[in-house]
matplotlib code that plots the C-alpha trace (Angstrom):
import matplotlib.pyplot as plt

x = [77.6, 80.6, 82.8, 82.4, 83.4, 86.6, 87.8, 87.0, 89.5, 92.0, 91.4, 91.4, 92.4, 89.5, 87.1, 88.2, 87.9, 84.4, 83.5, 84.8, 82.6, 79.4, 76.9, 75.4, 77.4, 75.1, 76.2, 76.2, 78.7, 81.0, 80.9, 81.6, 84.6, 86.1, 85.6, 87.2, 90.3, 90.7, 90.3, 93.1, 95.3, 95.1, 94.4, 95.5, 93.0, 90.2, 90.9, 90.9, 87.5, 86.1, 87.2, 85.6, 82.4, 79.4, 76.9, 78.7, 76.5, 77.3, 78.4, 81.0, 82.4, 82.4, 84.2, 87.0, 87.3, 87.7, 90.2, 92.4, 92.2, 93.1, 96.3, 97.1, 96.4, 94.4, 94.8, 93.5, 90.6, 89.8, 89.8, 87.5, 85.2, 84.9, 84.1, 81.2, 78.0, 76.1, 77.1, 75.2, 75.9, 78.2, 80.4, 80.8, 81.5, 84.2, 86.1, 85.8, 87.0, 89.9, 91.1, 90.9, 92.8, 95.6, 95.7, 94.4, 91.9, 91.4, 90.3, 87.9, 86.4, 86.1, 84.3, 82.1, 81.0, 80.0, 78.1, 74.4, 72.8, 75.3, 73.9, 74.9, 77.7, 79.2, 79.1, 80.5, 83.3, 84.3, 84.2, 86.2, 88.7, 89.3, 89.9, 92.3, 94.3, 94.8, 92.1, 89.9, 88.5, 87.2, 85.7, 83.7, 82.5, 81.4, 79.4, 77.5, 76.8, 75.5, 73.1, 72.0, 71.3, 68.8, 70.8, 70.3, 73.6, 74.1, 75.9, 79.0, 78.8, 78.6, 81.5, 83.6, 82.5, 83.3, 86.7, 87.4, 86.3, 88.6, 91.6, 91.2, 89.8, 86.6, 84.6, 81.7, 81.0, 81.4, 78.8, 76.4, 77.0, 76.2, 72.9, 72.1, 73.1, 70.6, 67.9, 68.2, 68.4, 72.0, 73.2, 73.0, 74.9, 78.0, 80.5, 79.0, 79.1, 82.8, 83.7, 81.8, 83.8, 87.1, 86.1, 85.2, 88.3, 90.6, 89.1, 89.8, 86.0, 86.1, 82.9, 81.0, 82.7, 81.5, 78.0, 78.0, 79.2, 76.7, 73.7, 73.5, 74.8, 77.4, 78.7, 80.7, 84.5, 85.1, 83.1, 84.8, 88.2, 87.3, 86.6, 89.7, 91.9, 90.2, 91.3, 94.8, 94.9, 94.0, 96.7, 94.0, 95.7, 94.1, 90.7, 91.8, 92.8, 89.6, 87.7, 89.8, 89.0, 85.2, 85.3, 86.6, 84.1, 81.3, 82.4, 83.6, 86.7, 89.5, 90.9, 94.4, 93.5, 92.2, 95.4, 97.5, 95.7, 95.7, 99.4, 100.2, 98.4, 100.5, 103.6, 102.3, 101.9, 105.0, 102.7, 104.8, 102.6, 99.4, 101.2, 102.2, 98.5, 97.4, 100.2, 98.7, 95.3, 96.7, 98.4, 95.1, 93.3, 96.1, 97.0, 100.6, 102.1, 100.0, 102.3, 100.2, 100.0, 103.6, 104.9, 103.0, 104.3, 107.9, 107.5, 105.7, 108.4, 111.2, 109.6, 109.0, 112.7, 112.5, 114.6, 114.9, 111.1, 110.9, 113.3, 111.3, 108.0, 109.7, 110.9, 107.3, 105.9, 105.0, 105.2, 107.7, 107.1, 109.3, 107.5, 108.5, 112.2, 112.2, 110.6, 113.2, 116.2, 115.2, 114.5, 118.0, 119.5, 117.7, 118.9, 122.5, 122.5, 124.2, 125.6, 122.1, 120.8, 123.4, 122.8, 119.1, 119.7, 121.6, 118.8, 116.3, 118.3, 118.5, 114.7, 114.4, 112.6, 113.6, 114.9, 113.3, 114.2, 113.2, 115.6, 118.5, 117.6, 117.7, 121.0, 122.7, 121.3, 122.8, 126.2, 125.9, 125.1, 127.9, 130.7, 130.8, 132.2, 133.2, 129.9, 128.0, 130.0, 129.4, 125.6, 125.4, 127.4, 125.2, 122.0, 123.6, 124.7, 122.1, 119.0, 119.1, 115.3, 115.1, 117.6, 115.8, 116.8, 116.9, 119.7, 121.8, 120.9, 122.0, 125.3, 126.1, 125.5, 127.7, 130.6, 130.1, 130.0, 133.3, 134.9, 134.9, 133.3, 134.9, 133.8, 130.3, 130.1, 131.4, 128.6, 126.0, 127.5, 127.3, 123.9, 121.7, 118.7, 118.6, 119.6, 117.1, 117.7, 117.7, 120.8, 122.7, 121.4, 123.1, 126.4, 125.9, 125.2, 128.5, 130.3, 129.0, 130.5, 133.9, 134.0, 134.5, 133.3, 134.4, 132.2, 129.4, 129.1, 128.8, 126.2, 124.2, 124.1, 122.8, 120.1, 119.0, 118.9, 116.5, 114.6, 115.1, 113.1, 115.0, 115.6, 117.8, 120.4, 120.6, 120.8, 123.5, 125.7, 125.1, 126.1, 129.3, 130.1, 129.4, 131.6, 134.4, 133.8, 132.8, 130.1, 129.8, 128.8, 126.4, 124.7, 124.7, 122.8, 120.3, 119.6, 119.1, 116.7, 114.8, 114.5, 113.5, 110.9, 112.6, 111.7, 114.1, 112.4, 112.8, 114.5, 112.0, 112.2, 109.4, 108.6, 105.4, 104.4, 101.2, 99.7, 100.5, 103.2, 105.4, 107.2, 110.3, 112.2, 115.7, 115.6, 111.9, 110.5, 106.8, 106.3, 104.5, 107.4, 110.1, 111.5, 112.1, 113.4, 116.0, 116.9, 117.6, 119.7, 121.7, 122.3, 123.4, 125.7, 127.6, 127.8, 129.1, 131.9, 133.0, 133.4, 135.5, 132.9, 133.6, 131.0, 132.1, 131.2, 131.6, 128.1, 126.6, 126.0, 125.6, 128.1, 127.8, 129.9, 131.3, 129.1, 126.0, 127.1, 127.5, 124.0, 122.5, 124.0, 122.8, 119.2, 119.0, 115.6, 116.8, 118.4, 115.2, 113.2, 115.7, 115.5, 111.7, 111.7, 114.1, 111.8, 108.6, 109.5, 110.7, 114.4, 116.1, 113.5, 114.5, 113.9, 112.9, 113.2, 112.2, 113.8, 113.0, 116.6, 120.0, 121.3, 124.3, 127.7, 127.9, 124.6, 125.6, 128.7, 126.7, 124.0, 126.5, 127.7, 124.1, 123.2, 126.2, 125.4, 121.7, 122.3, 119.6, 119.3, 118.5, 117.1, 117.2, 115.7, 116.9, 116.1, 118.4, 118.6, 118.2, 120.9, 120.9, 123.0, 124.2, 126.8, 128.8, 128.5, 126.3, 125.1, 126.3, 129.9, 130.1, 129.4, 126.2]
y = [212.9, 213.1, 215.0, 212.1, 209.6, 211.5, 211.8, 208.2, 207.3, 210.0, 212.2, 215.4, 217.7, 216.4, 216.8, 220.4, 221.3, 220.0, 221.7, 225.1, 224.7, 224.0, 226.8, 226.4, 225.1, 224.2, 223.1, 219.4, 220.1, 222.2, 219.5, 216.8, 218.7, 219.4, 215.7, 214.7, 216.9, 215.2, 211.8, 212.6, 213.9, 217.6, 219.4, 222.8, 222.9, 221.5, 224.4, 226.9, 225.6, 225.6, 229.2, 230.3, 228.3, 230.7, 228.7, 226.2, 223.8, 221.3, 218.7, 221.1, 221.9, 218.2, 217.2, 219.7, 218.6, 215.0, 216.3, 217.9, 214.8, 212.6, 214.6, 214.5, 218.2, 217.7, 221.2, 222.8, 220.3, 221.2, 224.9, 224.4, 222.2, 224.9, 227.5, 225.5, 227.5, 224.3, 220.7, 217.5, 214.0, 213.3, 216.2, 215.1, 211.6, 212.7, 214.6, 211.7, 209.2, 211.5, 211.7, 207.9, 207.2, 209.6, 207.8, 210.9, 208.9, 211.4, 214.1, 211.6, 210.6, 214.3, 215.2, 212.1, 213.1, 216.6, 215.2, 216.2, 213.1, 210.3, 207.7, 204.1, 205.2, 207.4, 204.6, 202.1, 204.5, 204.9, 201.1, 200.3, 203.2, 202.2, 198.6, 199.8, 201.9, 199.0, 200.0, 197.0, 196.7, 200.3, 199.5, 196.6, 198.7, 201.4, 198.7, 197.8, 201.4, 201.8, 198.9, 200.3, 203.7, 202.1, 202.5, 199.4, 198.0, 197.6, 194.7, 196.9, 197.4, 193.7, 193.0, 195.6, 194.2, 190.6, 191.7, 193.3, 190.1, 188.2, 190.5, 189.9, 186.3, 187.5, 184.3, 184.9, 188.4, 187.1, 184.4, 187.0, 189.2, 186.2, 185.8, 189.5, 188.9, 186.0, 188.0, 191.0, 188.9, 189.6, 186.0, 185.6, 188.9, 187.7, 189.9, 189.3, 185.5, 185.7, 187.7, 185.1, 182.3, 184.1, 184.8, 181.2, 179.9, 182.3, 181.2, 177.6, 176.8, 175.2, 173.2, 176.5, 178.0, 175.0, 175.4, 179.1, 178.0, 175.2, 177.3, 178.3, 177.3, 180.0, 181.2, 184.1, 183.6, 185.7, 183.2, 180.1, 181.8, 182.5, 178.8, 177.8, 180.2, 179.1, 175.5, 176.7, 178.8, 175.6, 173.5, 171.4, 171.7, 168.6, 170.0, 173.4, 171.8, 169.8, 173.1, 174.6, 171.6, 171.8, 175.5, 175.0, 172.1, 174.4, 176.9, 179.5, 181.1, 181.5, 185.0, 186.0, 185.4, 181.9, 180.9, 182.4, 180.3, 177.1, 177.5, 178.1, 174.8, 173.1, 174.5, 173.2, 169.7, 170.0, 168.9, 169.9, 168.1, 169.8, 173.1, 172.6, 171.8, 175.1, 176.9, 175.7, 176.9, 180.3, 180.5, 179.7, 182.5, 185.0, 185.3, 184.0, 187.4, 188.8, 189.7, 187.8, 184.6, 185.0, 185.4, 182.3, 180.3, 181.4, 180.2, 177.0, 175.9, 176.9, 175.1, 172.0, 171.8, 173.3, 176.5, 176.8, 177.0, 179.4, 181.7, 181.3, 182.1, 185.2, 186.4, 186.2, 188.6, 191.9, 194.2, 192.9, 194.2, 193.7, 190.4, 189.1, 190.0, 188.6, 185.3, 184.6, 185.8, 183.7, 180.8, 181.0, 181.2, 178.0, 176.2, 177.3, 179.7, 182.5, 184.1, 184.2, 185.8, 188.5, 189.2, 189.4, 191.8, 194.1, 194.0, 194.8, 197.9, 199.0, 198.5, 201.0, 198.6, 199.2, 196.1, 195.3, 193.0, 189.9, 190.8, 191.1, 187.9, 186.1, 187.7, 186.8, 183.3, 183.0, 184.1, 181.6, 178.6, 179.5, 180.5, 184.1, 185.5, 189.0, 189.5, 188.5, 191.0, 193.8, 193.2, 193.0, 196.2, 197.9, 196.9, 198.0, 201.4, 202.4, 200.2, 200.0, 200.3, 197.1, 195.2, 192.2, 189.2, 187.0, 189.1, 188.3, 184.6, 184.7, 186.5, 184.1, 181.3, 183.0, 183.4, 180.0, 178.0, 179.7, 178.6, 182.1, 180.8, 183.3, 186.2, 184.7, 184.4, 187.9, 189.2, 187.5, 189.0, 192.5, 192.3, 195.4, 193.1, 190.3, 187.0, 184.2, 180.5, 180.6, 182.7, 180.4, 177.4, 178.8, 179.0, 175.5, 174.1, 175.6, 174.1, 170.7, 171.3, 172.4, 169.9, 172.7, 171.3, 174.3, 176.9, 174.3, 173.7, 177.5, 177.9, 174.9, 176.3, 179.6, 177.9, 175.7, 178.7, 180.4, 177.3, 174.3, 171.9, 172.7, 169.2, 170.5, 171.8, 168.4, 166.5, 168.8, 168.6, 164.9, 164.4, 166.4, 164.2, 161.0, 162.2, 162.8, 159.3, 160.7, 158.1, 158.8, 162.4, 161.1, 159.0, 161.9, 164.0, 161.3, 160.9, 164.7, 164.6, 161.7, 163.3, 166.6, 165.1, 166.3, 164.3, 164.2, 165.0, 161.8, 162.1, 161.7, 161.8, 161.6, 161.5, 162.8, 160.5, 161.1, 163.2, 160.6, 161.3, 158.3, 158.8, 156.9, 156.8, 155.3, 151.5, 151.5, 148.3, 149.1, 150.3, 147.9, 148.0, 147.4, 144.3, 146.1, 149.1, 147.1, 145.1, 148.4, 149.6, 146.4, 146.8, 150.4, 149.4, 147.1, 149.8, 152.4, 150.0, 149.8, 153.6, 153.3, 154.4, 153.6, 154.5, 157.3, 155.7, 159.0, 159.8, 156.6, 158.3, 155.2, 153.2, 149.9, 147.6, 148.8, 146.4, 147.7, 151.3, 150.7, 149.0, 152.0, 154.4, 152.5, 152.7, 156.3, 157.8, 159.8, 156.6, 154.7, 157.5, 157.6, 153.8, 154.0, 156.7, 154.6, 151.6, 153.6, 156.3, 156.3, 155.9, 159.1, 161.3, 163.6, 162.5, 164.9, 163.9, 166.1, 165.7, 167.4, 167.4, 168.2, 165.5, 163.7, 164.0, 160.3, 160.3, 163.4, 161.7, 158.5, 160.3, 162.1, 158.7, 157.3, 160.1, 159.1, 155.4, 155.8, 158.7, 160.8, 164.2, 163.7, 166.7, 166.6, 169.3, 169.2, 171.5, 174.3, 174.1, 172.2, 169.9, 169.1, 166.0, 165.3, 163.0, 162.7, 166.4, 168.5, 172.1, 173.0, 172.2, 170.1, 173.3, 173.2]
z = [286.0, 283.6, 286.1, 288.6, 285.8, 285.0, 288.6, 289.4, 286.6, 287.9, 284.8, 286.9, 284.0, 281.8, 284.8, 285.4, 281.8, 281.7, 285.0, 283.6, 280.5, 282.4, 281.7, 285.2, 288.1, 291.0, 294.5, 293.5, 290.7, 293.0, 295.7, 293.1, 291.8, 295.3, 296.2, 292.9, 293.5, 296.9, 295.4, 292.9, 295.7, 294.8, 298.1, 296.8, 294.0, 296.3, 298.7, 295.9, 294.6, 298.2, 298.7, 295.4, 295.9, 296.0, 298.1, 300.3, 302.2, 305.0, 302.5, 301.1, 304.6, 305.5, 302.3, 303.0, 306.7, 305.3, 302.8, 305.4, 307.6, 304.6, 304.2, 307.9, 308.5, 311.7, 313.1, 309.8, 309.9, 313.5, 312.6, 309.6, 311.7, 314.4, 311.7, 310.1, 310.2, 310.8, 311.5, 310.8, 312.1, 309.1, 309.9, 313.5, 312.4, 309.9, 312.6, 315.1, 312.4, 311.5, 315.2, 315.6, 312.4, 313.6, 316.9, 318.8, 320.9, 323.7, 321.3, 319.6, 322.9, 324.0, 320.7, 320.9, 324.4, 323.1, 320.0, 320.2, 318.7, 317.9, 315.5, 315.0, 312.7, 315.4, 318.0, 315.6, 314.6, 318.3, 319.0, 315.9, 316.6, 320.2, 319.2, 316.3, 318.8, 321.2, 323.7, 323.0, 326.6, 326.4, 323.0, 324.4, 327.4, 324.9, 323.0, 326.2, 326.8, 323.2, 323.6, 326.9, 325.4, 323.0, 319.7, 317.6, 316.3, 312.5, 310.8, 310.7, 314.4, 315.1, 312.8, 314.7, 318.1, 317.1, 315.8, 319.2, 321.0, 318.7, 319.6, 323.3, 323.1, 324.9, 324.2, 326.6, 325.3, 321.7, 322.3, 323.8, 320.7, 318.5, 320.3, 319.6, 315.9, 315.6, 317.4, 315.2, 312.0, 311.0, 311.1, 307.3, 306.6, 304.8, 306.6, 310.0, 309.2, 308.2, 311.3, 313.5, 311.9, 312.5, 316.1, 317.0, 315.2, 317.0, 320.3, 319.3, 319.0, 315.6, 316.2, 316.7, 313.6, 311.5, 312.9, 311.7, 308.3, 307.9, 308.8, 305.1, 301.7, 301.0, 297.7, 299.2, 299.0, 302.1, 304.3, 302.7, 303.3, 306.9, 307.6, 305.7, 307.7, 310.9, 310.4, 309.6, 312.8, 314.8, 313.1, 311.4, 308.0, 306.4, 307.1, 305.7, 302.4, 302.3, 302.6, 299.8, 297.6, 298.4, 297.7, 294.1, 293.5, 294.6, 291.9, 294.5, 293.0, 295.6, 296.1, 297.3, 301.0, 300.1, 298.4, 301.2, 303.8, 301.7, 300.9, 304.6, 305.4, 302.7, 304.5, 307.8, 306.3, 304.2, 301.4, 298.3, 295.8, 297.1, 297.0, 293.4, 292.5, 294.2, 292.4, 289.0, 290.0, 291.0, 287.6, 285.8, 287.8, 287.1, 290.8, 290.7, 290.5, 293.4, 296.4, 298.9, 296.8, 295.6, 299.2, 300.3, 297.4, 298.2, 301.8, 300.9, 298.4, 300.8, 303.8, 301.7, 300.6, 297.1, 297.2, 293.4, 293.0, 295.9, 294.1, 290.9, 292.8, 294.3, 290.9, 289.5, 292.1, 290.4, 293.4, 296.0, 299.5, 302.6, 303.3, 299.8, 300.4, 303.9, 302.8, 300.2, 302.3, 305.2, 302.9, 301.3, 304.8, 305.9, 302.8, 303.3, 300.3, 302.1, 298.9, 297.4, 300.6, 300.4, 296.7, 297.3, 300.2, 297.8, 295.4, 298.2, 299.1, 295.4, 295.1, 298.0, 300.3, 304.0, 305.8, 309.1, 312.1, 310.2, 307.3, 309.6, 311.4, 308.0, 307.1, 310.4, 310.1, 306.6, 307.9, 310.8, 308.5, 306.1, 308.5, 307.3, 310.5, 309.3, 307.4, 310.5, 312.6, 310.0, 310.0, 313.8, 314.2, 311.6, 313.5, 316.8, 315.5, 312.9, 313.6, 317.4, 317.5, 315.4, 317.6, 319.1, 321.3, 318.2, 316.7, 319.8, 319.4, 315.8, 316.5, 319.4, 316.9, 314.3, 316.8, 318.4, 315.1, 314.1, 317.4, 319.0, 322.2, 324.5, 322.3, 322.2, 326.0, 326.4, 324.0, 326.2, 329.3, 327.8, 326.2, 326.4, 327.4, 329.8, 328.1, 328.0, 327.8, 323.9, 323.8, 326.2, 324.2, 321.1, 323.0, 324.4, 321.0, 319.7, 322.7, 321.5, 318.1, 319.4, 322.4, 325.0, 328.3, 330.4, 328.6, 328.1, 331.9, 332.5, 329.7, 330.9, 334.5, 333.2, 331.1, 334.0, 336.4, 334.0, 332.9, 335.3, 333.0, 329.8, 328.3, 325.5, 328.1, 329.8, 326.5, 324.9, 328.0, 328.4, 324.8, 325.4, 328.3, 326.3, 323.4, 325.9, 327.4, 330.7, 331.4, 335.1, 334.3, 331.7, 334.4, 336.8, 334.2, 333.5, 337.2, 337.5, 334.6, 336.1, 339.6, 338.0, 335.8, 332.7, 329.6, 326.6, 323.2, 321.2, 317.8, 314.9, 311.2, 308.7, 305.0, 303.4, 300.6, 298.5, 301.3, 304.1, 306.7, 307.7, 311.0, 312.3, 315.5, 316.0, 315.8, 314.8, 313.4, 313.7, 310.1, 307.8, 305.4, 308.1, 306.5, 303.2, 305.0, 306.9, 303.8, 302.0, 305.0, 305.0, 301.2, 301.8, 304.6, 302.2, 299.6, 302.1, 303.2, 299.6, 299.7, 302.8, 305.3, 308.9, 311.5, 313.9, 317.2, 319.1, 317.9, 319.5, 322.9, 325.0, 327.0, 325.0, 323.0, 319.6, 317.6, 319.3, 318.7, 315.0, 314.9, 316.7, 314.3, 311.2, 312.4, 313.3, 312.4, 309.4, 307.8, 308.3, 306.6, 303.7, 303.3, 303.3, 300.6, 298.5, 298.5, 297.9, 295.3, 291.7, 290.9, 290.3, 292.1, 294.9, 298.5, 301.2, 304.9, 307.9, 311.3, 314.6, 316.0, 314.6, 312.2, 313.8, 312.3, 311.4, 309.7, 307.8, 306.5, 305.6, 303.8, 301.6, 300.4, 300.2, 297.8, 295.7, 295.7, 294.8, 292.4, 293.9, 295.6, 299.3, 301.1, 304.9, 307.1, 310.6, 313.5, 312.2, 308.4, 305.1, 303.8, 300.1, 299.5, 296.0, 294.6, 297.8, 298.9, 301.0, 300.4, 304.0, 303.1, 306.3, 308.3, 310.2]

ax = plt.figure().add_subplot(projection="3d")
ax.plot(x, y, z, "-o")
ax.set_aspect("equal")
plt.show()
C-alpha cells in the first residue's frame, strides 16, 4: 500500500494527500493512516482520524491505545481501553506493555490477573516487564507459574528469562531453562543462543558458553559478539581478540557492539597496536564515526597512553553523547591536560549535553592533577548547590585530593569531618597520600588511624605511613609498622612495571634480574647512570625507604621497576620511537626526576602511567609540571 510506504519514510503529508484522494477508504486504509500518523509523531491528526472513522474495529481501538501510551498519556489510554466495545488479546497486551514501560507495575499485574485468556505474548511481556523494573525474582516466579499453567514458552520468552537469570546470576535456574530450550528445539535460535552465551559468560562459566557456541557453525554477528563480550567480561582479553580475528576470517562483518567489545579488550591489555588495527577495520566498514565505536576508540587510545589520538577519535564521532564527552574529559584529566578538559566541558555545555556525576569526577580529577585549587572549589560548590542529587562519594575523594595536593591539609580534613555521607577508607587515603607529599606526620597519623579503624587490613595505609616515617628518618617507627603488618597478616602490594611489546607483556619488579635480557638491561642502566651524572643528577636518597648504607640506597633507586622497564624498551624498540611503561604504584620522586633526564638523553618521548595519572616525559620535562 502506497500510504504505508509514505509514512514509513516519514512523508506524512504525501500519505495524507493520497489517503484523501482514495475513491473508497476501507477499514484497512483508515487503520494504516492512523498508525502512520502515530509513527510520524502526530497524535492530534491520529485522534482526528480515529474520531471521524466510520467503522472502527478492534485494531483501530488498539492502535489508538498504543498511540496514547506511546506519548505517555496513560490515563487517556486507560479510558479508551475501558470504552472499547470488544477487546482481543492484542488490546490487553498493549495496555499491559504500556503500564510496564511506564514503570506502573502494580497496574500491569492487576490487569494481567483480570485478563480472560493470556497468551504466550502476555506472559512474556509480564516476565520481561518485571525484570526491566527491577523485580527480577518475581519475573522468574511468574515464568515457573507460566510453565505450570501449560503455556509453551516462545523463543522470545526464553530470551527474556535468560536475561533475568543473568541479572541475578541465577545459574541453577538458567541451566534448567537451557534444558527446556534444548527439549523444545530452540537451541539453534540465534537470539536464544546469544542470550545463553551472555548468561553463561556473566555467571563466569565460559566453558559452557563455548559449548553453546561450538554446537553449530554460526554466521550471525550477534552470536559472535556475545562470545567476544563474554571473554571480555571474564578478563580473558587475549581470547576475546582471537574471537574477533576468527570472526573476520570467517567473513562475519563486525557491528558496533563487536568493535566496542574488541576495543575494550585492547584497553584491558593496553594493546595499542591491536587497537590501531581494529581502528583501521572500523574505518573501512564506515563505523569510525559511530558513537559506540568512537567512544571505545577514545577510551582505548587514552588508556594506552595516546591522548592525541584519543582526542582525534572523539572529534570524529558524528553524534556525541554524554559518554563521548565523559570519555575524553576523563582521559584528558588522566593525562594532566586540565586545560583541554575545561575547554571540552565548555563545548559540552554549549552542545546542550547535560553533565553527570562522571563528568564532574573527571573535572575535579583534572583540577587535582594540575593544582587548580580555585577551579576545583568552584566545581565542588556547584555540584553541592545545584547538582546535589549527583553528589557521590568519589566527588569528596577528588576534592580532598585537590585540597591535599595544594597543601590545604587542614581544610581537607575538615571537609571529611563534615561530609554529608559517612567517609570510607578511600577518602582518608586521599588525605594520607597528600600528607606523604607534604611530609605532615601529625595529620597522616590521624588519617591512618581512621583508615585502619574502617579497614584493618588496608596495606596502603601501612605503606604510606611507613614511607613517611622512613622519609623523616624515624626507622624505629618504620620497624613498628612492619611488625604490625606482619602480625596482622597484611601483605604489601609489590611495585611492578611492565611494557607491552608486539602483544607480549614484560613485567619487572625492583632489582629484578630474571628477564632473559637482564644483562643488556643493566648495561643500558649503567650507561644511563653515567649520562645522568653528566647532567648533574644526584640520587635523592630520601626515596630509598630502607635503613641501609648510602651506596646501597643509590643502587636500589637505580633499579626501581620503572627504570628496568624503560631500559628494556630502549634495547628492544626502534630509536626515536615513543616508549610506554605502566606501573601499578605511584612513581617515586627520584625516578620522576631521573626519567625526565633519560628522555632528554635518549631523545625519545617516555610515557609512564602510574596509579594516579599519565606522565609524558619529553626533552627533560614532564607533562605534570612536577605536580602529581
